[in-house]
C-alpha positions as CSV (number, residue, x, y, z in Angstrom):
1,M,145.5,24.6,236.4
2,D,144.7,28.2,236.9
3,L,143.1,28.4,233.5
4,K,140.9,25.2,234.3
5,R,139.9,26.6,237.5
6,N,138.9,29.9,236.0
7,I,136.7,27.9,233.4
8,I,135.0,25.8,235.8
9,I,134.2,29.1,237.8
10,L,132.9,30.9,234.8
11,T,130.6,27.7,234.0
12,I,129.3,28.0,237.4
13,L,128.5,31.5,237.3
14,I,127.1,31.4,233.9
15,T,125.0,28.3,235.0
16,S,123.7,30.2,237.8
17,C,122.6,33.2,236.4
18,I,120.8,31.4,233.6
19,N,119.1,29.1,236.2
20,L,118.1,32.5,238.1
21,V,116.9,33.9,235.2
22,L,114.5,31.1,234.0
23,S,113.2,30.4,237.5
24,C,112.2,34.0,238.0
25,K,109.8,33.8,235.1
26,K,108.0,30.7,235.5
27,T,105.0,31.8,237.5
28,D,104.5,34.9,234.9
29,K,105.1,32.7,231.7
30,Q,102.7,29.9,233.1
31,L,100.1,31.8,234.2
32,F,99.9,33.7,230.8
33,S,100.2,30.3,228.9
34,Y,97.3,28.9,230.9
35,I,95.0,32.0,229.9
36,D,96.1,31.9,226.6
37,S,95.2,27.8,226.3
38,I,91.7,28.1,227.8
39,G,90.8,31.1,225.7
40,A,90.1,33.5,228.6
41,P,91.7,36.9,227.8
42,N,88.7,38.7,229.5
43,G,86.9,36.2,231.7
44,S,88.0,34.1,234.7
45,I,90.6,31.6,235.7
46,N,91.0,29.0,238.5
47,M,94.4,29.7,240.1
48,K,94.7,26.3,241.7
49,E,94.3,24.7,237.8
50,A,96.3,27.4,236.4
51,I,99.5,27.0,238.8
52,G,99.0,23.3,239.5
53,A,98.8,23.6,243.4
54,D,96.1,23.3,245.7
55,Y,96.0,26.1,248.6
56,D,93.8,27.4,250.9
57,T,95.6,30.6,251.8
58,A,98.1,32.7,248.9
59,Y,100.5,35.3,249.7
60,L,102.2,37.7,247.1
61,F,104.9,39.7,248.4
62,G,106.5,42.6,246.6
63,E,110.0,44.8,246.3
64,C,112.3,44.8,249.0
65,I,111.0,41.9,251.1
66,T,113.3,39.5,252.9
67,N,113.1,36.0,254.2
68,K,112.5,37.4,257.8
69,D,109.9,39.5,256.6
70,I,107.9,36.5,255.0
71,E,108.7,34.7,258.1
72,M,106.8,37.2,260.3
73,V,104.0,37.5,257.8
74,L,103.4,33.7,257.4
75,G,103.9,32.9,260.9
76,L,106.0,29.9,260.2
77,P,109.7,29.2,259.8
78,Y,111.0,30.2,256.1
79,K,114.5,29.7,256.0
80,K,115.0,30.5,251.8
81,R,117.3,33.2,251.9
82,T,115.3,35.9,250.0
83,F,115.6,39.6,249.0
84,L,113.1,40.6,246.2
85,Q,114.4,43.5,244.2
86,D,112.7,46.1,242.1
87,S,109.8,44.8,239.9
88,E,110.3,41.2,241.6
89,Y,107.4,39.4,243.0
90,K,107.1,36.0,245.2
91,L,104.3,34.1,245.2
92,I,103.7,31.5,248.3
93,L,100.7,29.0,248.5
94,L,99.9,27.5,251.6
95,K,97.8,24.4,252.4
96,N,97.1,23.7,256.1
97,H,99.8,25.8,257.4
98,A,102.7,24.3,254.8
99,I,104.0,25.9,251.6
100,V,102.8,23.9,248.8
101,Y,104.2,26.6,245.9
102,D,106.8,29.2,246.2
103,E,108.2,31.0,243.3
104,R,109.8,34.4,242.6
105,F,109.1,36.1,239.7
106,Y,108.9,39.5,237.4
107,C,105.4,40.7,236.0
108,K,106.3,41.0,232.3
109,K,102.9,39.0,230.9
110,V,100.7,39.1,234.1
111,E,100.1,41.6,236.7
112,F,98.1,41.2,239.7
113,F,95.9,43.9,240.8
114,F,94.4,44.0,244.3
115,S,92.2,46.7,245.7
116,K,92.9,45.5,249.1
117,Q,96.6,45.2,250.6
118,Y,97.6,44.4,253.6
119,E,100.8,45.7,255.9
120,Y,102.1,43.8,258.7
121,Q,101.4,45.3,262.1
122,K,103.7,48.6,262.2
123,V,106.5,47.1,260.2
124,H,106.2,48.3,256.3
125,I,105.8,44.9,254.9
126,G,103.4,45.1,252.2
127,Y,101.7,42.0,250.7
128,A,98.3,41.0,249.2
129,M,96.6,37.8,250.4
130,W,93.6,35.7,249.3
131,S,91.9,32.6,249.7
132,D,89.4,32.4,246.8
133,S,91.1,30.6,243.7
134,I,89.1,32.3,240.9
135,F,90.7,35.4,239.5
136,Y,89.0,37.7,236.7
137,T,91.4,38.2,233.7
138,K,91.7,41.1,231.5
139,L,93.9,41.8,228.5
140,K,95.5,45.1,228.6
141,K,98.2,46.6,226.6
142,K,101.5,48.3,227.8
143,S,102.8,51.6,226.3
144,N,105.1,49.5,224.2
145,G,102.5,47.8,222.2
146,E,103.0,44.4,224.1
147,Y,100.1,42.6,225.8
148,F,99.6,41.4,229.2
149,Y,97.0,39.7,231.7
150,Q,95.8,41.8,234.6
151,L,94.6,39.4,237.3
152,S,92.1,40.5,240.0
153,P,90.7,38.2,242.6
154,Y,86.9,37.3,242.7
155,D,86.7,38.8,246.2
156,N,88.4,42.1,245.5
157,E,86.8,44.7,247.2
């Protein structure tokens, strides 16, 4: 009986890890594929079309953010347990003060560039926020030879 229970537990752990890894890469791969598919390596994209979600406000949170931090910034309940680790990001899109898109991911194929970032009051919660859906794309090369897209919003100041 112990062997069967151990196999079930191991199967659940492996499945959970695979789901976590796959879900953490969705936004990154989705944006990279979209830019490639429309042939805009050094052009512009509409983030609403690329992500497939209509929004009026977008938030990008970086490392070491918790669900309580997100709740403070959004100003609405956020019950999804979250802790972003090194090099991990969370993209949350809102439409009429309701969450319409919520994904965590690593920036391997796509990197966001903002000249203006926000900090929540006196608490150190760094995030980027935008409302325009047009982003400029720029194809760049990493030191290891891999290519990635750098995205910066149209209203970057």
